[in-house]
FITI-466219 format. One line per 5 residues: number of its first residue (from 1); their letters; for each residue x, y, z of N, C-alpha, C. Coordinates in Angstrom, 2 decimals. Last residue first. Example, Ala and Ser with C-alpha at 12.3 -4.5 7.8 and 13.67 -1.06 7.14 Angstrom:
// FITI-466219
2) SA) 12.85 -2.25 7.08 13.67 -1.06 7.14 12.90 0.03 7.87 ~ 13.19 -5.69 7.80 12.30 -4.50 7.80 13.20 -3.30 7.80
//
This chain:
// FITI-466219
304) YGKSK) -16.61 20.26 19.01 -16.49 19.76 20.39 -15.06 19.93 20.85 ~ -18.64 22.51 16.97 -17.44 21.71 17.26 -17.40 21.31 18.70 ~ -20.90 23.66 16.26 -19.95 24.53 16.94 -18.66 23.79 17.24 ~ -22.78 23.12 13.32 -21.97 22.57 14.41 -20.99 23.59 14.95 ~ -23.94 24.48 11.15 -24.59 24.45 12.46 -23.64 24.07 13.58
299) GDSKN) -22.83 24.22 8.68 -23.39 25.53 9.04 -23.99 25.58 10.41 ~ -21.53 22.07 7.81 -23.00 21.92 7.93 -23.66 23.21 8.37 ~ -19.00 22.13 5.36 -19.54 22.69 6.60 -21.04 22.49 6.62 ~ -17.07 19.43 4.16 -18.17 20.36 3.95 -18.65 20.87 5.30 ~ -15.43 17.24 4.15 -14.85 18.55 3.84 -15.93 19.56 3.47
294) TVIAI) -16.18 14.88 5.09 -16.71 15.22 3.77 -16.18 16.55 3.27 ~ -14.93 14.84 7.54 -14.60 13.77 6.59 -15.15 14.04 5.20 ~ -15.96 17.23 8.74 -14.52 17.00 8.59 -14.24 15.98 7.50 ~ -18.68 16.88 8.77 -18.14 18.02 8.02 -16.65 17.83 7.78 ~ -18.74 14.74 10.53 -19.13 14.52 9.14 -18.62 15.66 8.26
289) SASAG) -17.86 15.92 12.99 -17.12 14.83 12.34 -17.46 14.67 10.87 ~ -18.38 17.89 14.82 -18.47 18.23 13.39 -17.79 17.16 12.54 ~ -17.69 17.08 17.21 -19.11 16.89 16.90 -19.36 17.21 15.44 ~ -14.65 15.39 18.02 -15.40 16.39 17.25 -16.87 16.03 17.20 ~ -11.38 14.64 18.77 -12.73 14.66 19.31 -13.51 15.74 18.61
284) LRNAG) -8.90 12.56 17.36 -9.59 13.84 17.34 -10.96 13.67 17.97 ~ -5.66 11.17 17.63 -7.11 11.01 17.84 -7.69 12.42 17.89 ~ -3.10 11.87 17.34 -3.51 10.67 16.62 -4.95 10.27 16.95 ~ -1.29 14.90 16.99 -2.50 14.22 17.47 -2.76 12.96 16.66 ~ 0.85 16.31 15.92 1.13 15.14 16.74 -0.08 14.43 17.29
279) AQAMK) 0.54 18.23 14.01 1.15 18.65 15.27 1.44 17.49 16.21 ~ -0.83 16.88 12.05 0.54 17.30 11.77 1.28 17.69 13.05 ~ -3.28 16.72 13.34 -2.53 15.50 13.07 -1.07 15.82 12.79 ~ -4.00 19.42 13.33 -3.82 18.73 14.61 -3.02 17.44 14.43 ~ -4.21 19.87 10.57 -3.25 20.64 11.37 -2.97 19.95 12.70
274) IADEA) -6.30 18.14 9.95 -4.98 17.89 9.40 -3.92 18.64 10.18 ~ -8.43 19.39 11.31 -8.03 18.02 11.65 -6.62 17.73 11.17 ~ -8.65 21.86 10.02 -8.35 21.80 11.46 -7.78 20.43 11.81 ~ -9.37 20.90 7.47 -8.12 21.66 7.65 -7.69 21.65 9.12 ~ -11.84 19.83 7.97 -10.76 18.93 7.55 -9.41 19.61 7.73
269) TRVGG) -13.19 21.46 10.95 -13.02 21.27 9.51 -11.90 20.27 9.23 ~ -13.26 21.63 13.73 -14.52 21.71 12.99 -14.40 21.37 11.50 ~ -12.35 21.60 16.85 -11.90 20.93 15.63 -13.13 20.76 14.74 ~ -13.16 22.63 19.31 -12.95 23.56 18.20 -12.41 22.93 16.93 ~ -12.09 20.03 20.98 -12.50 21.40 21.27 -12.16 22.30 20.10
264) SAKVG) -9.20 17.94 21.01 -10.65 18.13 21.02 -10.96 19.55 21.44 ~ -6.79 15.63 20.28 -7.13 17.05 20.14 -8.64 17.18 20.09 ~ -4.95 13.31 22.03 -6.26 13.59 21.43 -6.51 15.10 21.45 ~ -2.25 11.24 21.74 -2.64 12.63 22.01 -3.95 12.88 21.28 ~ -1.05 8.23 23.32 -1.73 8.96 22.27 -1.98 10.39 22.71
259) LERGV) 2.27 7.29 24.45 0.86 7.63 24.66 0.28 8.26 23.41 ~ 4.83 6.83 23.46 4.20 5.80 24.30 2.71 6.03 24.48 ~ 6.15 8.78 22.18 5.35 7.87 21.34 4.57 6.85 22.15 ~ 5.85 11.60 24.37 6.58 10.78 23.41 5.65 9.92 22.59 ~ 4.82 13.35 26.20 4.46 11.93 26.35 5.20 11.03 25.38
254) ISRML) 5.99 15.85 25.41 6.10 15.35 26.79 5.87 13.84 26.85 ~ 5.37 16.26 22.75 6.78 16.30 23.14 7.00 15.75 24.55 ~ 2.59 16.19 22.86 3.30 15.11 22.18 4.77 15.08 22.60 ~ 2.17 18.61 24.22 1.76 17.35 24.83 2.47 16.16 24.19 ~ 3.15 20.47 22.28 3.74 20.37 23.62 3.42 19.03 24.25
249) QVDEV) 1.42 20.01 20.12 2.86 19.82 19.97 3.54 19.64 21.32 ~ -0.99 20.77 21.34 -0.82 19.39 20.86 0.66 19.08 20.69 ~ -0.48 23.48 21.81 -0.71 22.57 22.94 -0.52 21.11 22.52 ~ -0.21 24.45 19.19 0.89 24.58 20.14 0.74 23.62 21.31 ~ -2.71 24.01 18.08 -1.55 23.31 17.52 -0.41 23.31 18.53
244) TAGGK) -5.29 23.64 20.52 -4.43 24.47 19.69 -3.27 23.63 19.20 ~ -8.65 22.98 21.53 -7.33 22.50 21.13 -6.60 23.56 20.31 ~ -10.35 25.63 23.25 -10.21 24.24 22.84 -8.79 23.90 22.47 ~ -11.69 27.65 25.96 -10.91 27.42 24.75 -10.78 25.94 24.47 ~ -13.30 27.70 28.17 -13.16 28.94 27.40 -12.37 28.76 26.11
239) AFGTS) -15.06 24.52 28.08 -14.32 25.59 28.74 -14.15 26.77 27.79 ~ -16.09 22.37 26.82 -17.04 23.16 27.61 -16.34 24.32 28.31 ~ -14.25 20.80 25.71 -15.14 21.47 24.77 -16.15 22.34 25.48 ~ -12.32 19.65 27.22 -13.67 19.09 27.33 -14.58 19.61 26.23 ~ -9.02 19.08 25.74 -10.13 19.88 26.26 -11.43 19.09 26.41
234) TKVFA) -6.71 17.36 25.05 -6.63 18.80 25.29 -7.78 19.36 26.13 ~ -5.41 14.40 26.51 -6.41 15.05 25.67 -6.47 16.52 26.03 ~ -3.34 11.56 26.41 -3.63 12.86 27.01 -4.51 13.60 26.00 ~ -3.87 8.01 26.70 -3.87 9.26 25.94 -3.84 10.45 26.90 ~ -3.63 6.08 28.60 -3.32 5.71 27.22 -3.19 6.94 26.32
229) AGGLK) -2.12 6.30 31.89 -3.12 6.67 30.89 -2.67 6.24 29.51 ~ -0.35 5.84 34.00 -0.80 4.71 33.17 -1.88 5.03 32.15 ~ 0.82 7.85 35.45 -0.35 7.19 36.02 -0.92 6.07 35.17 ~ 2.77 8.91 33.83 3.19 8.12 34.99 2.04 7.31 35.57 ~ 1.08 10.32 32.07 1.94 9.25 31.58 2.36 8.33 32.71
224) SLSSA) -0.02 12.15 33.84 -0.90 11.25 33.08 -0.11 10.05 32.56 ~ 2.21 13.56 34.67 1.48 12.75 35.65 0.55 11.75 34.96 ~ 2.84 14.85 32.23 3.79 13.93 32.86 3.09 13.01 33.85 ~ 0.63 16.48 31.82 0.96 15.46 30.82 1.88 14.40 31.43 ~ 0.84 18.12 34.10 -0.35 17.29 33.89 -0.08 16.17 32.89
219) IIKEE) 3.32 19.40 33.64 3.12 18.55 34.82 1.95 17.60 34.61 ~ 2.77 20.81 31.27 3.89 19.86 31.33 3.68 18.87 32.48 ~ 0.67 22.41 32.11 0.45 21.46 31.01 1.54 20.39 31.01 ~ 1.96 23.97 34.03 0.91 23.04 34.46 0.59 22.01 33.37 ~ 3.64 25.52 32.41 4.23 24.56 33.34 3.20 23.53 33.79
214) HTLSS) 1.71 27.06 31.05 2.64 26.21 30.30 3.22 25.14 31.22 ~ -1.44 26.84 32.85 -0.22 27.52 32.44 0.66 26.54 31.67 ~ -4.85 26.08 31.88 -3.56 25.76 32.51 -2.45 26.66 32.01 ~ -7.17 26.26 30.50 -7.21 26.73 31.89 -5.85 26.59 32.58 ~ -6.77 25.09 28.09 -7.02 26.53 28.08 -7.05 27.12 29.49
209) TELIV) -6.57 22.33 28.66 -5.36 23.13 28.45 -5.59 24.64 28.49 ~ -7.76 20.04 30.00 -8.39 21.36 29.90 -7.30 22.43 29.76 ~ -6.90 17.42 29.99 -6.15 18.39 30.78 -6.86 19.74 30.91 ~ -8.16 14.25 30.21 -8.47 15.58 29.68 -7.80 16.63 30.57 ~ -6.80 11.23 29.50 -6.86 12.25 30.56 -7.04 13.62 29.92
204) KVAAP) -8.21 8.20 28.59 -7.67 9.47 28.09 -7.85 10.51 29.19 ~ -7.73 4.76 28.98 -8.11 6.02 29.62 -7.42 7.20 28.94 ~ -9.12 1.71 27.74 -8.08 2.74 27.71 -8.61 4.04 28.31 ~ -10.33 -1.08 29.62 -10.58 0.07 28.76 -9.43 1.07 28.85 ~ -10.17 -3.31 31.28 -9.13 -3.13 30.26 -9.35 -1.94 29.33
199) ASAKV) -9.73 -0.65 33.64 -9.12 -1.78 32.93 -10.20 -2.82 32.54 ~ -10.79 1.30 35.25 -11.26 1.22 33.87 -10.76 -0.01 33.12 ~ -9.52 1.30 37.69 -10.94 0.95 37.66 -11.45 0.70 36.25 ~ -6.95 2.18 36.92 -7.14 0.84 37.49 -8.59 0.39 37.39 ~ -7.56 4.77 36.02 -6.90 3.81 35.13 -7.13 2.38 35.62
194) VRCID) -8.62 5.89 38.35 -9.47 5.74 37.17 -8.87 4.72 36.20 ~ -6.38 5.82 40.04 -7.61 5.13 40.42 -8.51 4.88 39.21 ~ -4.53 7.45 38.64 -4.24 6.03 38.89 -5.50 5.24 39.22 ~ -5.80 9.98 38.70 -5.52 9.30 37.43 -5.34 7.80 37.64 ~ -5.88 10.42 41.49 -7.09 10.50 40.68 -6.91 9.73 39.37
189) EFVTE) -3.19 10.37 42.20 -4.09 9.35 42.72 -5.36 9.27 41.88 ~ -2.36 12.72 40.87 -1.80 11.43 40.49 -2.71 10.29 40.95 ~ -3.82 14.67 42.26 -3.94 14.55 40.81 -3.50 13.17 40.35 ~ -2.86 14.23 44.86 -4.28 14.02 44.56 -4.49 13.86 43.06 ~ -0.16 14.88 44.48 -0.52 13.54 44.96 -1.98 13.23 44.65
184) YDKSK) -0.13 17.55 43.83 0.12 16.58 42.77 -0.21 15.15 43.19 ~ -1.21 20.23 44.45 -1.49 19.00 45.18 -1.36 17.84 44.20 ~ -1.07 22.72 43.39 0.19 21.95 43.48 0.03 20.71 44.36 ~ -3.38 23.86 42.76 -2.98 23.98 44.17 -1.64 23.29 44.43 ~ -3.70 23.06 40.18 -3.34 24.46 40.40 -2.93 24.73 41.85
179) LAGIN) -4.45 20.39 40.72 -3.24 20.69 39.95 -2.78 22.11 40.21 ~ -6.86 20.76 42.04 -5.74 20.15 42.75 -4.42 20.44 42.04 ~ -8.36 21.87 39.93 -8.12 22.63 41.16 -6.95 22.09 41.95 ~ -8.43 19.77 38.07 -7.76 21.02 37.73 -7.43 21.83 38.98 ~ -8.19 16.61 37.80 -8.60 17.50 38.89 -7.83 18.81 38.75
174) IVMDI) -9.11 15.74 34.40 -8.14 15.85 35.48 -8.69 16.77 36.58 ~ -11.71 13.78 33.23 -11.22 15.14 33.40 -10.29 15.19 34.60 ~ -11.43 10.90 31.10 -11.60 11.49 32.42 -11.06 12.91 32.44 ~ -12.78 8.81 28.92 -12.15 10.13 28.90 -12.44 10.81 30.25 ~ -12.40 5.47 28.19 -12.84 6.40 29.22 -12.06 7.70 29.08
169) EQAGS) -13.56 2.89 26.03 -12.60 3.96 26.32 -13.24 4.93 27.30 ~ -15.62 1.15 26.10 -14.31 0.61 25.74 -13.20 1.64 25.91 ~ -18.54 0.47 27.98 -17.58 1.46 27.48 -16.23 0.81 27.22 ~ -20.35 -1.33 29.14 -19.95 -1.51 27.75 -18.97 -0.51 27.18 ~ -20.86 -1.37 31.78 -22.01 -1.14 30.90 -21.65 -1.26 29.43
164) RVADR) -18.37 -1.59 32.87 -19.29 -2.73 33.03 -20.49 -2.61 32.11 ~ -17.52 0.98 32.28 -16.89 -0.15 31.60 -17.78 -1.38 31.70 ~ -19.14 2.43 34.06 -19.24 2.67 32.62 -18.65 1.50 31.82 ~ -18.24 1.54 36.53 -19.62 1.27 36.14 -19.81 1.44 34.63 ~ -15.64 2.58 36.49 -15.85 1.14 36.58 -17.26 0.77 36.11
159) AEYAK) -16.15 5.37 36.42 -15.44 4.72 35.33 -15.70 3.21 35.31 ~ -17.43 5.74 38.86 -18.13 6.09 37.63 -17.49 5.39 36.43 ~ -15.35 5.00 40.57 -16.59 4.21 40.55 -17.36 4.48 39.26 ~ -13.51 7.05 40.06 -13.15 5.66 39.73 -14.40 4.79 39.65 ~ -14.89 9.20 41.08 -14.56 9.20 39.66 -14.23 7.78 39.21
154) AMPAM) -14.94 8.46 43.76 -16.20 8.63 43.04 -15.97 8.59 41.53 ~ -12.24 8.47 44.38 -12.98 7.21 44.46 -14.30 7.29 43.71 ~ -11.54 11.23 44.02 -10.96 10.17 43.18 -11.75 8.87 43.21 ~ -14.29 13.56 44.02 -13.34 12.72 44.75 -12.81 11.60 43.86 ~ -14.29 16.07 41.42 -14.95 15.12 42.29 -13.91 14.23 42.94
149) AGLPF) -13.87 17.94 39.24 -13.71 18.28 40.65 -14.50 17.36 41.56 ~ -14.24 17.80 36.53 -13.15 17.03 37.11 -12.99 17.16 38.61 ~ -16.12 19.08 34.83 -15.31 19.85 35.77 -14.11 19.12 36.34 ~ -18.04 17.88 33.21 -16.85 18.45 32.56 -15.87 19.13 33.52 ~ -17.02 14.62 34.32 -17.17 15.57 33.21 -18.25 16.61 33.51
144) GVVTC) -16.26 12.28 35.44 -15.85 13.52 36.10 -16.03 14.71 35.18 ~ -15.96 10.69 32.24 -16.20 10.62 33.68 -15.61 11.87 34.34 ~ -17.35 9.67 29.10 -16.62 10.65 29.91 -16.95 10.47 31.38 ~ -16.80 7.01 26.68 -17.62 7.83 27.55 -16.74 8.72 28.41 ~ -17.06 5.19 23.65 -16.24 5.99 24.56 -17.18 6.82 25.43
139) VMVGS) -17.23 2.32 21.88 -18.03 3.20 22.72 -17.10 3.88 23.72 ~ -15.96 1.83 18.51 -15.93 1.71 19.95 -16.93 2.65 20.63 ~ -16.85 0.06 15.68 -16.82 1.39 16.28 -16.89 1.24 17.79 ~ -17.29 -2.44 14.75 -15.90 -2.03 14.87 -15.75 -0.63 15.44 ~ -19.82 -3.51 14.67 -19.48 -2.45 13.70 -18.00 -2.11 13.68
134) GALLS) -20.74 -5.25 16.59 -20.26 -5.80 15.34 -19.79 -4.78 14.32 ~ -22.87 -2.88 18.04 -22.36 -4.26 18.09 -21.96 -4.74 16.70 ~ -24.01 -0.41 18.22 -22.74 -0.51 17.50 -22.15 -1.92 17.50 ~ -26.30 -0.63 19.76 -26.42 -0.14 18.39 -25.17 -0.37 17.55 ~ -25.26 -1.51 22.24 -26.21 -2.32 21.49 -26.26 -1.92 20.02
129) KCLPV) -23.66 0.65 22.96 -23.09 -0.70 22.85 -23.97 -1.59 22.01 ~ -25.57 2.66 23.12 -24.55 2.71 22.07 -23.90 1.35 21.88 ~ -27.00 1.79 25.40 -27.67 1.95 24.11 -26.65 1.92 22.97 ~ -24.99 1.88 27.43 -25.65 0.62 27.05 -26.34 0.68 25.69 ~ -24.27 4.77 27.35 -23.33 3.69 27.01 -24.04 2.38 26.64
124) WMTNV) -25.78 6.86 28.19 -26.05 6.35 26.85 -25.17 5.17 26.47 ~ -24.86 7.66 30.65 -26.20 7.05 30.60 -26.50 6.42 29.25 ~ -22.37 8.90 30.19 -22.43 7.52 30.66 -23.81 6.88 30.54 ~ -22.21 10.67 27.03 -22.30 10.63 28.48 -22.66 9.21 28.93 ~ -20.00 9.64 24.33 -21.28 10.05 24.89 -21.20 10.08 26.41
119) CVSAF) -18.52 9.15 21.34 -18.22 9.60 22.70 -19.46 10.25 23.28 ~ -17.87 6.47 19.19 -18.80 7.52 19.59 -18.45 7.88 21.03 ~ -14.80 5.95 17.32 -15.74 5.70 18.42 -16.86 6.72 18.39 ~ -13.69 6.19 14.77 -13.03 5.36 15.78 -14.00 4.98 16.89 ~ -16.08 5.86 12.06 -15.32 6.63 13.04 -14.70 5.69 14.07
114) HYKRA) -17.40 5.03 9.64 -16.33 4.25 10.27 -15.44 5.09 11.19 ~ -19.61 6.15 8.55 -18.32 6.78 8.22 -17.12 6.07 8.86 ~ -21.68 4.46 9.46 -21.59 4.83 8.04 -20.19 5.31 7.68 ~ -21.33 4.34 12.25 -21.28 3.12 11.42 -21.00 3.47 9.96 ~ -21.73 7.04 12.86 -20.44 6.42 13.17 -20.25 5.13 12.38
109) EECLK) -24.39 7.37 12.14 -23.36 8.11 11.41 -21.99 7.48 11.63 ~ -25.58 5.74 14.06 -25.77 5.44 12.64 -24.70 6.13 11.80 ~ -24.84 7.12 16.39 -24.33 5.76 16.15 -24.47 5.36 14.69 ~ -26.31 9.48 16.03 -24.85 9.52 16.20 -24.24 8.16 15.87 ~ -28.91 8.51 16.07 -28.38 9.09 14.83 -26.85 9.14 14.88
104) VVEDR) -29.05 7.80 18.76 -29.22 6.77 17.73 -28.63 7.27 16.41 ~ -28.80 10.34 19.88 -27.76 9.33 20.14 -27.85 8.21 19.11 ~ -31.17 11.50 19.02 -29.89 12.08 18.59 -28.74 11.09 18.80 ~ -33.04 9.94 20.32 -33.01 9.94 18.86 -31.68 10.49 18.34 ~ -32.52 10.61 22.98 -32.28 9.25 22.50 -32.17 9.21 20.99
99) TAEAK) -30.90 13.88 23.13 -32.04 12.96 23.23 -31.65 11.57 22.72 ~ -29.03 16.22 25.01 -29.03 15.18 23.97 -30.17 14.20 24.20 ~ -28.65 18.19 26.87 -30.00 18.01 26.34 -30.08 16.98 25.22 ~ -25.94 18.32 27.43 -26.86 17.82 28.46 -28.23 17.48 27.91 ~ -23.70 17.12 24.92 -24.56 18.18 25.47 -25.60 17.57 26.40
94) LLTHD) -22.10 15.32 23.66 -22.00 15.40 25.12 -22.88 16.49 25.72 ~ -21.11 13.50 21.16 -22.36 14.16 21.55 -22.41 14.19 23.07 ~ -18.73 12.78 18.58 -19.04 13.20 19.95 -20.39 13.88 20.10 ~ -16.58 10.47 17.40 -17.79 11.19 17.01 -18.57 11.51 18.29 ~ -13.30 10.55 17.31 -14.33 10.17 18.27 -15.55 11.05 17.98
89) IMGAI) -11.29 9.74 14.51 -12.27 10.64 15.12 -13.18 9.94 16.13 ~ -9.65 8.26 12.96 -9.01 8.99 14.06 -10.04 9.71 14.94 ~ -11.08 7.26 10.86 -10.66 6.33 11.90 -9.93 6.96 13.05 ~ -11.29 9.43 9.12 -12.44 9.07 9.95 -12.05 8.16 11.11 ~ -9.46 10.33 7.35 -9.11 10.43 8.77 -10.25 10.03 9.68
84) DTPVE) -8.39 10.37 4.54 -9.36 9.44 5.11 -9.08 9.30 6.61 ~ -6.31 11.95 3.71 -7.56 12.63 4.03 -8.61 11.69 4.62 ~ -3.06 11.44 5.14 -4.14 11.05 4.24 -5.46 11.66 4.67 ~ -1.31 14.48 6.13 -1.70 13.08 6.34 -2.81 12.73 5.37 ~ 1.46 16.53 5.60 0.06 16.26 5.29 -0.24 14.78 5.41
79) GVGPA) 3.79 16.42 8.42 3.37 16.78 7.07 1.93 16.40 6.82 ~ 4.79 16.16 10.95 4.91 15.01 10.05 4.54 15.36 8.61 ~ 4.93 17.82 13.12 5.49 18.27 11.87 5.58 17.20 10.81 ~ 5.31 15.29 15.64 4.96 16.66 15.27 5.64 17.05 13.95 ~ 4.74 11.85 14.51 5.51 12.87 15.20 5.05 14.27 14.80
74) AAIRS) 1.99 9.70 14.99 2.82 10.49 14.08 3.51 11.58 14.87 ~ 0.88 6.36 15.62 1.23 7.70 16.08 2.08 8.39 15.03 ~ -1.85 4.47 14.56 -0.43 4.73 14.41 -0.18 6.16 14.86 ~ -4.20 1.84 15.30 -3.76 3.23 15.36 -2.26 3.31 15.06 ~ -4.72 -0.85 14.87 -5.85 0.08 14.85 -5.43 1.53 14.86
69) MGVEE) -3.59 -3.73 13.18 -3.24 -2.48 13.84 -4.41 -1.51 13.75 ~ -4.34 -6.01 11.66 -4.92 -5.78 12.97 -4.54 -4.52 13.69 ~ -3.46 -6.30 9.11 -3.22 -7.43 10.01 -3.63 -7.13 11.45 ~ -4.06 -3.89 7.91 -4.75 -5.09 7.43 -4.56 -6.29 8.35 ~ -2.27 -2.15 9.09 -3.69 -2.01 9.40 -4.45 -3.29 9.03
64) AARVT) 0.07 -2.88 7.85 -0.07 -3.12 9.29 -1.53 -3.06 9.70 ~ -0.51 -1.95 5.30 -0.26 -3.38 5.51 -0.43 -3.74 6.97 ~ -0.70 0.80 5.75 -1.87 0.06 5.28 -1.71 -1.44 5.53 ~ 1.94 1.35 6.49 0.85 1.60 7.44 -0.38 0.80 7.04 ~ 3.25 0.75 4.12 3.56 -0.01 5.32 2.46 0.14 6.36
59) WPRRV) 2.21 2.69 2.44 1.96 1.28 2.12 2.24 0.39 3.33 ~ 3.19 5.10 3.45 1.77 4.78 3.64 1.45 3.32 3.35 ~ 5.73 6.31 4.31 5.58 4.88 4.01 4.11 4.47 4.17 ~ 5.44 9.03 4.72 6.60 8.58 3.95 6.49 7.11 3.54 ~ 3.14 9.40 6.23 3.26 10.13 4.96 4.40 9.60 4.11
54) VCSGC) 3.35 7.60 8.31 2.01 7.85 7.78 2.06 8.62 6.47 ~ 5.99 7.67 9.19 5.54 6.58 8.32 4.21 6.88 7.64 ~ 7.40 9.42 10.80 6.70 9.96 9.62 6.16 8.89 8.69 ~ 9.17 9.01 12.86 7.76 9.19 13.20 6.92 9.65 12.03 ~ 12.12 9.05 13.28 11.40 9.79 12.24 9.95 10.07 12.61
49) SACDE) 13.65 7.53 15.00 13.36 8.91 15.37 12.45 9.65 14.41 ~ 14.12 4.99 14.20 14.21 5.24 15.63 13.74 6.64 16.00 ~ 14.15 4.90 11.49 12.94 4.41 12.16 12.97 4.68 13.66 ~ 16.73 5.69 10.87 15.63 6.61 10.62 14.38 6.21 11.40 ~ 18.18 3.42 11.40 18.38 4.59 12.24 17.22 5.56 12.11
44) GPAAD) 15.88 0.65 11.05 17.04 1.45 10.70 17.15 2.65 11.61 ~ 14.78 -2.67 11.62 14.71 -1.25 11.96 15.99 -0.52 11.58 ~ 14.52 -2.72 8.02 14.08 -2.22 9.32 14.56 -3.16 10.42 ~ 14.95 -2.09 5.03 15.84 -2.72 6.01 15.51 -2.18 7.39 ~ 13.60 -0.75 3.12 12.86 -1.79 3.83 13.73 -2.54 4.82
39) DDCAG) 13.48 2.44 2.13 14.42 1.51 2.75 13.64 0.49 3.57 ~ 12.05 4.47 1.10 12.01 3.20 0.37 12.92 2.14 0.97 ~ 10.13 7.07 1.88 11.14 6.22 2.50 11.03 4.84 1.87 ~ 9.66 10.20 0.16 9.28 8.83 0.46 10.46 8.07 1.08 ~ 10.53 13.38 1.77 10.26 12.47 0.67 9.90 11.08 1.13
34) RDRPL) 11.00 15.45 3.45 11.94 14.34 3.49 11.68 13.31 2.39 ~ 9.88 17.92 4.11 10.22 17.64 2.72 11.18 16.46 2.61 ~ 9.45 18.74 6.67 8.29 18.19 5.96 8.61 17.78 4.53 ~ 11.33 18.13 9.63 11.27 18.66 8.26 10.14 17.99 7.51 ~ 9.51 18.26 12.74 10.39 17.59 11.79 10.30 18.25 10.43
29) VNLKT) 9.53 20.02 15.73 8.92 19.91 14.41 9.92 19.31 13.44 ~ 9.95 20.41 18.50 10.29 19.14 17.87 9.67 18.95 16.48 ~ 7.88 23.14 18.55 8.45 22.08 19.38 8.68 20.81 18.57 ~ 7.15 25.67 17.69 7.88 24.78 16.80 8.54 23.64 17.56 ~ 6.04 27.38 19.45 5.19 27.01 18.32 5.87 26.03 17.37
24) RPQGQ) 8.05 27.94 21.24 6.95 27.06 21.67 6.08 26.62 20.51 ~ 11.40 27.65 20.15 10.14 28.40 20.12 8.99 27.48 20.44 ~ 13.93 26.52 22.31 13.03 26.16 21.21 11.79 27.02 21.25 ~ 15.33 27.26 24.55 15.82 27.75 23.27 14.95 27.38 22.10 ~ 14.57 24.37 26.28 15.18 25.69 26.34 15.72 26.09 24.97
19) MREQV) 13.64 21.82 26.43 12.94 22.72 25.53 13.58 24.10 25.45 ~ 15.22 20.66 28.34 15.22 20.08 27.00 14.63 21.04 25.98 ~ 14.52 22.20 30.55 15.90 22.24 30.05 15.97 21.73 28.61 ~ 11.87 21.43 30.85 12.18 22.82 30.55 13.59 22.96 30.00 ~ 12.23 18.73 31.49 11.51 19.10 30.28 11.83 20.52 29.87
14) RQTIL) 13.61 18.95 33.91 14.25 18.32 32.76 13.56 18.67 31.45 ~ 11.69 20.25 35.53 13.01 20.84 35.32 13.66 20.27 34.06 ~ 9.58 18.41 35.50 9.39 19.76 34.96 10.73 20.41 34.63 ~ 10.79 16.22 36.79 10.30 16.11 35.42 10.18 17.48 34.77 ~ 11.31 17.35 39.32 12.41 16.84 38.50 11.99 16.77 37.03
9) EVLRD) 8.74 17.93 40.22 9.74 19.00 40.13 10.88 18.59 39.20 ~ 7.61 15.39 40.25 7.06 16.42 39.37 8.08 17.53 39.15 ~ 9.17 14.23 42.27 9.18 13.67 40.93 8.69 14.69 39.92 ~ 8.49 15.77 44.49 9.88 15.76 44.03 9.99 15.25 42.59 ~ 5.76 15.12 44.66 6.18 16.51 44.45 7.60 16.56 43.90
4) VDSM) 5.94 12.39 45.21 5.30 12.83 43.98 5.71 14.25 43.65 ~ 7.16 12.41 47.72 7.85 11.79 46.60 7.27 12.25 45.26 ~ 6.65 15.71 49.26 6.37 14.29 49.05 7.17 13.76 47.86 ~ 8.34 17.88 51.44 7.96 17.62 50.05 7.79 16.12 49.85
//
C-alpha cells in the first residue's frame, strides 16, 4: 500500500467516524433561528464556529467587500442569503456548438449583471479576456472536460496554456476512472499537476458527484484539498445528474472553510441557488444565470 493509499484510508476512516450517527441530509446543519449578531468583540467564541456572517452580520460582510474581499464562505444551514447572488455565479457556456456571437453575448450579460466569471471552453479564453477587460468579471475555463480521462501531463499542459491565454480560474475534471480503480496516486498527481501548472489561477476540481459513491465523494474531496485546489465542484453538467443539497453539504463538511464549494449542474432558479448557498456552496455554475438573478424563467435554459 502506497503512502497516498494509507493517507486516503485514514482520512476516510476519520471522516466516517465523525459523521457516524448523522443523517446524510443534515450534515453539520446549523440552527437557522440564531438571529442577528451584534457582538463586535472579535474574534469571539461564536466566530470560531458559526459561519453565519452572511445572514447574521451582513453589514460586516459589506464592509469587508468594500475594502477588497471578493468571496465569503458560509457554513451549511446558514439560512436565507441575500438575493443579490450574482457575484457567486460563474455564467456558463460550455456546449460544443457555442458560436462566437453567443460567447460575446455571454460576456455582455456578465458585465451587465456583475457575475463572478464567465466559464467557457479554452478556445474562447482570449476573446473573453479581451471583452471583459476592466469589468471585474473573471475568465474561467475547463480542462480535461467533460470526461477527465486524460493523462495528468496533458491536463496540466491544457491548464498552463489556458492561463497564459488569460484564464483566471481553472475547472478541472477529476480522473473518475482512476478514482473508481482506487488508483489514488494518479488522482492525486492529476490534481497536483494542474494546480501547479495553473498558478496563480485558482483551480476547482470537478468531482462528477452523480457518478460517485458516498465514500468516493469523501476521498475525492479530501484529495482535492490535499492537492492544493481552491474549490471542489459537484458536476460538469454533462453527466446523468447535477448538484444536490446533500452533496454540497457533504463536500463542505469535508473541505471545511479552507476551500470553496461550487454547485453546478441543474441550478436553474433563484430558489435552487439559495438552497445550494444554504447547504454550503459559495460559488454556483449556471447557464440560467439571468433567470436566477431576475427570478424569472426564460423557458429555454436547461441549466449547467
